[in-house]
C-alpha positions in Angstrom: 77.3 115.4 55.6 75.5 117.0 52.8 77.2 119.8 50.9 75.9 123.3 51.6 73.3 124.3 49.0 72.6 128.0 49.5 74.9 131.0 49.6 74.3 131.5 53.4 75.4 127.9 54.2 78.5 128.3 52.0 79.4 131.6 53.5 79.0 130.2 57.0 81.3 127.2 56.2 83.9 129.3 54.6 83.9 131.7 57.7 84.3 128.8 60.0 87.1 127.2 57.9 89.0 130.6 57.7 88.6 131.1 61.6 89.9 127.6 62.2 92.9 128.1 59.8 94.0 131.5 61.0 94.0 130.7 64.7 97.1 128.7 64.4 98.8 126.1 66.7 97.6 127.7 69.9 93.9 127.1 68.9 94.9 123.5 67.8 96.6 122.8 71.2 93.5 124.2 73.2 91.2 122.0 71.2 93.4 118.8 72.0 93.5 119.8 75.6 89.8 120.2 75.7 89.2 116.9 74.0 91.7 115.1 76.2 90.0 112.8 78.9 90.4 114.3 82.4 92.0 112.5 85.3 89.0 112.4 87.6 88.4 110.8 91.1 84.7 110.4 92.0 82.9 109.1 95.1 79.3 108.4 95.9 78.2 108.5 99.5 75.0 107.7 101.3 74.7 108.7 105.0 72.5 106.0 106.6 71.6 108.2 109.5 70.5 111.4 107.6 69.5 109.7 104.3 71.6 112.2 102.4 73.3 111.1 99.2 76.1 112.8 97.2 77.9 111.8 94.1 80.9 114.1 93.2 84.1 114.4 91.1 86.3 115.6 94.0 89.6 115.5 92.1 90.1 116.6 88.6 93.5 116.8 86.8 95.6 116.9 89.9 93.4 119.3 91.9 91.0 118.7 94.7 87.7 120.4 93.9 86.7 122.7 96.8 82.9 122.6 96.3 83.0 118.7 96.1 85.1 118.5 99.3 82.6 120.8 101.1 79.7 118.4 99.9 81.7 115.5 101.3 82.3 117.2 104.6 78.6 117.9 104.8 77.5 114.3 104.1 80.1 112.9 106.5 79.2 115.3 109.3 78.2 114.3 112.9 74.5 113.3 112.4 74.0 113.7 116.2 74.5 117.4 116.3 75.2 118.5 112.6 78.8 119.5 113.4 80.9 119.6 110.2 84.6 118.8 110.0 87.1 119.0 107.1 87.5 115.4 106.1 91.1 114.4 105.4 91.7 114.2 101.6 93.8 111.0 102.2 90.7 109.4 103.7 88.7 110.3 100.6 91.4 109.0 98.3 91.5 105.7 100.5 87.8 105.3 99.9 88.1 105.9 96.2 91.2 103.6 95.8 89.2 100.9 97.7 86.3 101.2 95.3 88.6 100.9 92.3 90.4 97.8 93.8 87.0 96.1 94.4 85.7 97.1 91.0 82.7 98.8 92.6 83.1 102.4 91.4 79.5 102.4 90.4 78.3 101.7 93.8 77.4 104.0 96.7 79.3 103.7 99.9 77.0 103.5 102.8 78.3 105.5 105.7 77.5 104.4 109.2 79.9 107.0 110.9 82.0 109.7 109.5 83.0 112.8 111.5 82.3 112.6 115.2 82.5 115.6 117.6 84.3 115.1 120.9 80.9 115.2 122.7 79.4 112.5 120.4 82.5 110.4 120.8 82.4 110.6 124.6 78.7 109.6 124.6 79.5 106.6 122.4 82.5 105.6 124.7 80.0 105.5 127.7 78.0 102.8 125.7 80.8 100.8 124.1 84.3 99.9 125.1 85.3 99.7 121.4 85.2 103.4 120.9 88.7 105.1 121.2 89.1 108.0 123.4 91.2 109.8 120.7 89.2 108.5 117.8 90.4 109.4 114.3 86.6 110.0 113.6 87.1 113.3 115.7 89.8 114.4 113.4 88.0 113.8 110.2 90.4 110.9 109.5 88.0 107.9 109.8 84.8 106.4 108.4 82.7 103.3 109.0 81.3 102.0 105.9 79.5 99.1 104.1 79.1 98.5 100.3 75.7 97.1 99.1 76.2 93.8 97.4 79.8 93.4 98.7 80.7 91.4 101.7 82.3 93.4 104.5 84.9 90.7 104.7 86.0 91.3 101.1 86.0 95.1 101.8 88.2 94.6 104.9 90.6 92.4 103.0 90.9 94.8 100.1 91.5 97.7 102.5 94.3 95.8 104.3 95.9 95.0 100.9 96.0 98.7 100.0 98.2 99.4 103.0 96.9 103.0 103.1 95.8 103.2 106.8 93.8 101.4 109.3 91.3 98.8 108.6 89.0 97.3 111.1 86.3 94.7 110.6 83.3 94.6 112.7 81.6 91.4 111.6 78.7 91.4 114.1 77.7 95.0 112.9 78.7 94.2 109.3 80.7 97.3 108.7 84.4 98.2 108.0 86.2 101.0 109.8 88.8 102.8 107.7 91.2 105.5 108.8 94.4 107.3 107.7 96.1 107.1 111.2 98.8 104.6 110.2 98.8 101.1 108.6 97.3 98.4 110.8 94.3 96.1 110.9 92.0 94.4 113.5 88.8 92.6 113.9 86.3 93.8 116.5 
């Protein structure tokens, strides 16, 4: 950095130095805190039915971010009737942990099914015997996903290894069901 050459520059530099020196240890601590890397959890979602995409930092320095959670709730809403539900934070953490375990934090999770209203769940039950009457989807506690470029079998096995909640592998449809209703696994 070149030395200041005119009186204005010298005066400004001295003023900045004086301000820094007179603020004391509180200012120094604040500067350190500001420079410290934040503990951040992020997630990227793509709802395959609505086409919506969202990438958010949903947890920063020990706090869930209200606006980010609202965005996640919107993207994971019931695409059949636009009903929105508060998605369980443990489920969001499960998805984030799964991405870290697989080393695919840079990839977007493709969502086949997030929240399901009771009416939507009942309609799906009429079409398929594999839909639970008391589905965790209706409580904002389950999601069906796939990760582009990552085999669903690998996603399923990583989810099982996390022992965070339920993991179901639906090989014919090539998606993985994840929920936070208790640790268990199955193939459908």
